[in-house]
C-alpha positions as CSV (number, residue, x, y, z in Angstrom):
1,M,67.2,199.1,58.3
2,R,70.1,200.6,56.4
3,A,70.5,197.5,54.2
4,A,66.8,197.4,53.4
5,A,66.8,201.1,52.6
6,E,69.7,200.7,50.2
7,R,67.9,197.8,48.4
8,A,64.9,200.1,48.0
9,G,67.0,203.0,46.6
10,C,66.8,205.0,49.8
11,E,69.1,206.5,52.4
12,T,68.4,206.2,56.1
13,V,69.8,207.9,59.3
14,L,69.2,207.6,63.0
15,A,67.7,210.7,64.6
16,L,66.4,212.0,67.9
17,A,62.8,213.4,68.0
18,E,61.0,215.7,70.3
19,V,57.3,215.0,70.5
20,K,54.7,217.3,72.0
21,E,51.1,216.2,72.4
22,T,48.1,218.3,73.6
23,W,45.2,216.4,75.0
24,D,41.7,217.4,76.1
25,A,41.9,216.5,79.8
26,Q,40.6,217.4,83.3
27,P,41.6,216.6,86.9
28,S,40.4,213.2,87.9
29,D,38.4,214.6,90.9
30,S,35.6,217.1,90.6
31,D,37.3,219.9,92.6
32,R,37.9,222.6,90.0
33,W,40.1,224.5,92.5
34,R,42.5,221.7,93.2
35,D,46.3,221.9,92.8
36,Y,47.0,221.2,89.1
37,D,50.6,220.1,89.8
38,S,49.4,216.5,90.1
39,D,49.7,214.1,87.2
40,D,46.3,212.5,87.9
41,Y,44.2,213.5,85.0
42,E,41.3,212.1,82.9
43,V,42.7,212.2,79.3
44,N,40.1,212.3,76.6
45,E,40.9,213.2,73.0
46,L,44.2,214.2,71.3
47,I,43.9,217.8,70.2
48,D,47.2,218.4,68.5
49,D,50.7,216.9,68.2
50,E,54.0,218.1,67.0
51,I,57.2,216.2,66.1
52,T,60.6,217.9,65.7
53,L,63.8,216.2,64.8
54,G,66.6,217.8,66.7
55,W,69.7,215.7,65.8
56,W,70.7,213.0,63.4
57,A,73.7,210.8,62.6
58,G,75.5,210.7,59.2
59,P,74.2,208.3,56.6
60,D,77.1,206.0,57.3
61,G,76.1,205.9,61.0
62,T,79.0,208.0,62.2
63,G,79.2,211.5,63.4
64,G,76.1,213.6,63.7
65,E,74.8,217.2,63.8
66,P,72.1,219.2,65.4
67,I,69.1,220.0,63.1
68,S,65.7,221.5,63.3
69,L,63.1,219.8,61.2
70,H,59.3,219.6,61.8
71,V,57.8,216.3,60.7
72,S,54.2,215.9,59.6
73,Y,52.1,213.3,61.2
74,H,51.4,211.5,57.9
75,E,55.1,211.0,57.5
76,V,55.4,209.0,60.7
77,C,55.0,205.3,61.5
78,A,55.3,204.4,65.2
79,T,55.0,200.9,66.6
80,T,54.4,202.3,70.1
81,P,52.1,205.4,70.6
82,S,53.8,208.2,72.6
83,A,50.8,208.1,75.0
84,D,51.9,204.6,76.2
85,L,55.3,206.0,77.2
86,A,56.3,208.2,80.2
87,P,56.6,211.9,79.2
88,Y,59.6,213.8,80.6
89,Q,57.5,216.9,81.1
90,S,53.7,217.6,81.4
91,E,51.8,220.8,81.9
92,Y,48.1,221.3,82.6
93,E,46.1,224.4,81.7
94,G,42.8,224.7,83.5
95,Y,39.6,226.1,82.0
96,M,40.0,229.8,81.1
97,G,36.6,230.6,79.6
98,N,37.2,230.0,75.9
99,Y,40.2,227.6,76.1
100,G,41.9,225.3,78.6
101,N,41.3,222.0,80.2
102,T,44.3,220.8,78.2
103,L,47.3,218.7,79.1
104,D,50.6,219.1,77.2
105,R,53.0,216.3,77.3
106,W,56.6,216.2,75.9
107,Y,58.5,213.0,75.0
108,R,62.0,212.3,73.7
109,R,62.1,209.4,71.2
110,A,64.4,207.8,68.7
111,A,63.6,207.8,65.0
112,V,64.8,206.2,61.8
113,V,64.5,208.6,58.9
114,V,64.3,207.3,55.4
115,W,64.2,209.2,52.1
116,P,64.7,208.3,48.4
117,M,68.3,208.6,47.3
118,D,67.6,211.2,44.6
119,R,66.1,213.4,47.3
120,A,69.0,212.9,49.8
121,F,70.7,216.3,49.4
122,A,67.4,218.3,49.6
123,A,66.2,216.3,52.5
124,R,69.3,216.8,54.5
125,A,69.6,220.5,53.4
126,E,66.1,221.3,54.7
127,A,67.0,220.1,58.1
128,G,70.5,221.6,58.3
129,S,71.4,224.6,56.0
130,Q,75.0,224.6,57.3
131,W,75.7,221.1,56.0
132,A,74.1,222.0,52.6
133,L,76.2,225.1,52.0
134,H,79.4,223.2,53.0
135,E,78.5,220.3,50.8
136,L,77.9,222.7,47.8
137,R,81.2,224.4,48.4
138,D,83.0,221.1,48.6
139,R,81.4,220.0,45.2
140,I,82.4,223.3,43.6
141,E,86.0,223.0,44.9
142,A,86.1,219.4,43.6
143,G,85.2,220.5,40.1
144,D,81.6,219.0,40.2
145,L,80.0,222.2,39.0
146,V,77.1,220.5,37.3
147,G,76.2,218.5,40.4
148,A,76.6,221.6,42.6
149,R,74.2,223.6,40.4
150,A,71.6,220.8,40.3
151,A,71.8,220.3,44.1
152,A,71.5,224.1,44.7
153,E,68.5,224.4,42.5
154,S,66.8,221.6,44.5
155,L,66.8,223.9,47.5
156,A,64.5,226.5,45.9
157,P,61.1,225.1,47.2
158,F,62.1,225.6,50.9
159,W,65.3,227.7,51.0
160,Q,63.5,231.0,51.4
161,K,62.1,229.8,54.7
162,T,65.5,228.8,56.0
163,E,66.5,230.7,59.2
164,S,69.2,233.2,58.2
165,Q,71.9,232.3,60.7
166,P,74.7,234.9,60.7
167,G,77.4,232.3,60.6
168,L,76.2,230.9,57.3
169,L,76.5,234.0,55.1
170,G,80.2,233.6,54.4
171,A,79.6,230.1,53.0
172,A,76.5,231.2,51.1
173,L,78.5,234.0,49.4
174,D,81.3,231.6,48.5
175,V,78.8,229.2,47.0
176,A,76.9,231.9,45.2
177,A,80.0,233.2,43.5
178,G,81.2,229.7,42.6
179,L,78.0,228.5,41.0
180,G,78.0,230.8,38.0
181,V,74.2,230.9,37.8
182,A,72.8,234.3,38.7
183,G,69.3,233.2,39.6
184,T,70.3,230.3,41.8
185,A,73.0,232.5,43.5
186,A,70.4,235.1,44.3
187,M,68.1,232.4,45.7
188,L,70.8,231.2,48.1
189,L,71.3,234.7,49.5
190,E,67.7,235.6,49.8
191,P,67.0,234.5,53.4
192,F,69.7,236.7,54.9
193,R,69.3,240.1,56.4
194,V,71.6,243.0,55.9
195,E,72.4,242.9,59.7
196,T,74.2,239.7,59.2
197,L,76.7,241.3,56.7
198,T,80.0,242.4,58.3
199,Q,83.4,243.5,57.2
200,E,84.6,239.9,57.1
201,H,82.1,239.2,54.3
202,A,83.5,241.9,52.0
203,D,85.6,239.6,49.9
204,G,82.8,237.1,49.4
205,L,80.3,239.9,48.4
206,A,82.8,241.5,46.1
207,A,83.4,238.2,44.4
208,A,79.7,237.6,43.9
209,A,79.1,241.1,42.7
210,G,82.0,240.9,40.3
211,Q,80.6,237.6,38.9
212,Y,77.0,238.8,38.3
213,G,77.1,242.5,37.8
214,Q,75.5,245.7,39.2
215,E,71.8,244.9,38.7
216,W,72.2,241.5,40.3
217,T,74.0,243.1,43.3
218,R,71.3,245.8,43.6
219,G,68.6,243.1,43.7
220,V,70.3,241.1,46.4
221,I,71.1,244.1,48.6
222,N,67.7,245.6,48.2
223,G,66.3,242.2,49.3
224,W,68.4,242.2,52.4
225,F,66.9,245.6,53.3
226,G,63.4,244.3,52.4
227,P,60.2,245.1,54.4
228,G,59.9,241.6,55.6
229,H,63.3,241.6,57.2
230,H,64.3,242.6,60.7
231,Y,64.3,246.3,61.8
232,G,65.0,247.7,65.2
233,T,68.1,248.0,67.3
234,G,69.9,245.4,65.1
235,R,69.8,247.9,62.3
236,H,71.2,250.7,64.5
237,E,74.1,248.4,65.6
238,W,74.8,247.3,62.0
239,V,75.2,250.9,60.7
240,E,77.9,251.4,63.4
241,G,80.1,249.1,61.4
242,L,79.1,250.4,58.0
243,P,82.2,252.6,57.4
244,G,84.5,249.6,57.9
245,L,82.4,247.4,55.6
246,C,82.2,250.0,52.9
247,G,85.9,250.7,53.1
248,A,86.7,247.0,52.8
249,L,84.4,246.6,49.8
250,C,86.1,249.6,48.0
251,A,89.5,248.1,48.8
252,T,88.4,244.8,47.1
253,G,87.3,246.6,44.0
254,S,83.5,246.7,44.7
255,P,82.7,250.4,45.3
256,E,79.2,249.9,43.8
257,A,78.3,247.3,46.5
258,A,79.5,249.8,49.1
259,R,77.3,252.6,47.6
260,L,74.3,250.3,47.4
261,L,74.7,249.4,51.1
262,A,75.1,253.0,52.2
263,A,72.1,254.0,50.0
264,G,69.9,251.3,51.6
265,A,71.0,252.4,55.1
266,W,70.0,256.0,54.2
267,H,66.6,254.9,52.9
268,W,66.0,253.2,56.3
269,L,67.4,256.1,58.3
270,G,65.6,258.7,56.3
271,D,62.3,257.0,57.0
272,E,63.1,256.8,60.7
273,L,63.9,260.5,60.8
274,R,60.7,261.4,58.9
275,S,58.7,259.4,61.4
276,W,60.2,260.6,64.6
277,T,60.6,264.3,63.7
278,T,56.8,264.4,63.1
279,T,56.0,262.9,66.4
280,A,54.6,265.5,68.7
281,R,55.4,264.3,72.2
282,T,58.8,265.4,73.2
283,E,59.4,262.6,75.7
284,V,58.7,260.0,73.0
285,R,60.4,261.7,70.1
286,Q,63.6,263.0,71.7
287,P,65.2,259.7,72.9
288,Q,64.4,258.1,69.5
289,L,66.0,260.9,67.6
290,E,69.1,260.9,69.9
291,M,69.4,257.2,69.3
292,L,69.7,257.9,65.5
293,S,72.5,260.4,66.0
294,S,75.3,257.9,66.0
295,P,74.0,255.8,63.0
296,L,73.7,259.1,61.1
297,M,77.4,260.0,61.8
298,R,78.5,256.5,60.7
299,L,76.4,256.7,57.6
300,L,77.9,260.1,56.6
301,E,81.3,258.6,57.2
302,A,80.5,255.7,54.9
303,A,78.8,257.6,52.1
304,D,80.5,258.7,49.0
305,D,80.4,262.4,47.9
306,T,77.1,262.1,46.0
307,L,75.2,260.3,48.8
308,H,76.7,262.6,51.3
309,D,75.3,265.7,49.5
310,E,72.0,263.9,49.1
311,I,71.8,263.3,52.9
312,T,72.8,266.8,53.9
313,A,70.2,268.3,51.5
314,A,67.5,266.0,52.8
315,L,68.3,266.9,56.4
316,R,67.6,270.5,55.6
317,G,64.1,269.5,54.6
318,Y,63.1,268.2,58.0
319,G,61.4,270.3,60.7
320,D,63.3,271.8,63.6
321,A,62.8,268.6,65.6
322,V,65.7,267.1,63.6
323,L,68.0,269.2,65.8
324,E,67.4,266.6,68.5
325,C,69.3,264.2,66.3
326,L,71.8,266.5,64.7
327,M,73.1,268.3,67.8
328,P,73.9,265.0,69.7
329,A,75.5,263.8,66.5
330,L,77.7,267.0,66.2
331,R,78.7,266.8,69.9
332,S,79.8,263.2,69.4
333,V,82.5,264.2,66.9
334,D,85.9,265.0,68.1
335,A,87.4,268.4,67.2
336,P,88.4,269.4,64.6
337,R,85.1,268.5,62.9
338,P,85.5,266.8,59.5
339,A,84.9,269.2,56.6
340,G,82.0,267.0,55.4
341,L,79.9,268.0,58.5
342,D,80.3,271.8,58.0
343,A,77.0,271.9,56.0
344,V,75.2,270.1,58.8
345,A,76.7,272.5,61.4
346,R,75.7,275.5,59.4
347,D,72.2,274.3,59.0
348,C,71.9,273.7,62.7
349,A,73.3,277.2,63.4
350,Q,70.7,278.8,61.1
351,R,67.9,276.9,62.7
352,L,69.0,277.7,66.3
353,G,69.6,281.4,65.4
354,A,66.0,281.6,64.0
355,I,64.6,280.1,67.2
356,V,66.6,282.5,69.4
357,A,65.6,285.5,67.3
358,R,61.9,284.8,67.8
359,P,60.2,287.3,70.1
360,Q,59.6,285.9,73.5
361,R,56.1,285.0,74.4
362,D,54.2,287.8,76.4
363,D,52.9,286.7,79.7
364,D,49.3,287.3,78.5
365,D,49.7,285.6,75.2
366,W,47.8,282.3,75.2
367,S,47.7,281.7,71.4
368,I,48.7,278.3,70.1
369,A,49.6,277.8,66.4
370,W,47.9,274.6,65.1
371,T,46.3,273.3,62.0
372,G,43.8,270.4,62.2
373,C,42.1,268.3,59.6
374,R,40.1,271.3,58.2
375,C,36.8,269.9,59.4
376,D,34.2,272.2,61.1
377,L,35.2,270.9,64.5
378,C,38.9,271.6,63.9
379,D,38.1,275.0,62.6
380,T,36.3,275.8,65.8
381,L,39.1,274.4,67.9
382,G,41.7,276.3,65.8
383,T,39.9,279.6,66.4
384,F,40.0,279.0,70.2
385,L,43.6,278.0,70.1
386,A,44.6,281.0,68.1
387,S,43.1,283.5,70.6
388,R,45.6,285.4,72.7
389,S,43.2,286.0,75.5
390,R,40.8,283.0,75.7
391,R,42.1,280.3,78.0
392,I,38.9,278.3,78.6
393,F,36.4,277.1,76.1
394,E,33.1,275.4,77.2
395,W,31.8,273.5,74.2
396,P,28.5,271.5,74.1
397,L,29.4,268.6,71.9
398,A,28.1,265.1,71.1
399,K,30.2,262.0,71.9
400,D,31.7,261.6,68.4
401,G,32.6,265.2,68.3
402,R,34.3,265.1,71.7
403,Q,36.3,262.0,70.7
404,H,37.5,263.7,67.6
405,V,38.6,266.8,69.5
406,H,40.3,264.6,72.2
407,T,42.2,262.8,69.4
408,Q,43.4,266.0,67.7
409,I,44.6,267.5,71.0
410,D,46.4,264.3,72.1
411,R,47.9,263.6,68.6
412,A,49.4,267.1,68.4
413,W,50.4,267.1,72.1
414,L,48.7,270.5,72.6
415,P,49.1,272.1,76.0
416,V,45.4,271.9,76.5
417,R,43.5,270.0,79.2
418,H,40.2,268.5,78.1
419,Q,37.4,267.4,80.5
420,T,33.8,266.5,80.0
421,Q,31.0,267.9,82.2
422,R,28.3,265.2,82.1
423,Q,25.3,267.4,82.7
424,G,22.6,268.2,80.2
425,R,22.5,267.0,76.6
426,P,24.8,267.1,74.8
427,Y,27.6,267.0,77.5
428,T,29.9,270.0,77.6
429,L,33.6,269.6,76.7
430,V,35.7,272.0,78.7
431,L,39.1,272.9,77.1
432,T,41.7,274.7,79.2
433,K,45.1,276.0,78.0
434,T,47.8,275.1,80.5
435,D,50.9,276.8,81.8
436,E,52.9,274.2,79.9
437,L,52.5,276.5,76.9
438,F,55.0,279.0,78.5
439,T,57.2,276.2,79.9
440,R,57.8,274.7,76.5
441,A,58.6,278.0,74.9
442,T,61.1,278.8,77.7
443,T,62.7,275.4,77.5
444,A,63.0,275.5,73.7
445,R,64.6,278.9,73.8
446,H,67.1,277.9,76.5
447,T,68.1,274.8,74.6
448,A,68.6,276.8,71.4
449,V,70.8,279.4,73.2
450,T,72.9,276.7,74.8
451,D,73.4,274.8,71.5
452,L,74.1,277.9,69.5
453,A,76.7,279.0,71.9
454,W,78.4,275.6,71.7
455,L,78.3,275.6,67.9
456,T,79.8,279.1,67.8
457,S,82.6,278.2,70.1
458,T,83.5,275.1,68.1
459,S,82.9,276.4,64.6
460,G,83.2,280.1,64.7
């Protein structure tokens, strides 16, 4: 096969394939409640099949590497159908109403893979990005810059879909810096996420940034923070290492890359704070804001003076719920507190002082401050809530109106119980202010007194 491929101007390798077939099937007997662990089925039509190459040898028949490459059915020629072989695993799904009566079978098969020689690099690269990057780096180091650039450009049709394995970023940065072509270099770095960037990549990023300039670096880093990329706990953990990463970039002569990374982290963190500080339910909001306290401290540590001032100014613009992030953050800092956090501590002290200075709620004061969507229903609800003396409101209301009021109460987490009396037409919505109104006020005041006392003792 190898000799024939060479005569045809092709390259061929031996590979291992994983085949999955899904068949329309049913148990061979008529008892629909039988045990489906048996392999005795009546197989009808093939519904779907999937072939994945999981390993292949080198073109010379030696060595080998794990890969992951889906193969379309029209690309395959098989002398023996998989159905004539013994599957190593099968699984039956009984009828479930709108799907089922299917039998999945899995096979392991050998494959000989052939491609035109002029497509050899792209074909192998699509299956194994690690090999492609190492091959490009070897070509650059060998002085074959023209060949490396042409090979790298051949990756463009599929490279964006490449899984961004963290271990590949170092090689990708080296290749990007060595190619000397800005567009191709940016394409090679596009699949990665910012969470894959660590302190050990500082030299590679600095070299690429120095090669292509500030605007190129901005575009690459903004892409790593892009909306299609991973958010969640990975971003929290990544920010923990941001001071070391930014410090390493500054040491290698790339402070602009450090600034762009810190600015991107603040854009993400600012959005998180904006979202959670406006969440009404304390039990949902508070743990999320506390989780952001450590990333906030690391970000302030990594930020330059300009970004530091921008962050502290923005923090002053959030509602008092931001204290649930700022106070855990300040408590996590060892004494003496860094001078850069004095502005944050002063803002917290002012907020806490204002909360403590508010008059305590009278025992007969049932008023609730709230603003709805300004519709007639919300105006009526707002009038009831603002009343110091009214605790119960019986409100004949149609279904759509009741649903709107329910939504407004739940969304704002108001201390109001809502029940529907299903008598007469329309039904009556009964709203009752609960004692939680006083409990919340007492808890908020106690927390503010405690936090303010701690701030005073640590800051004066």
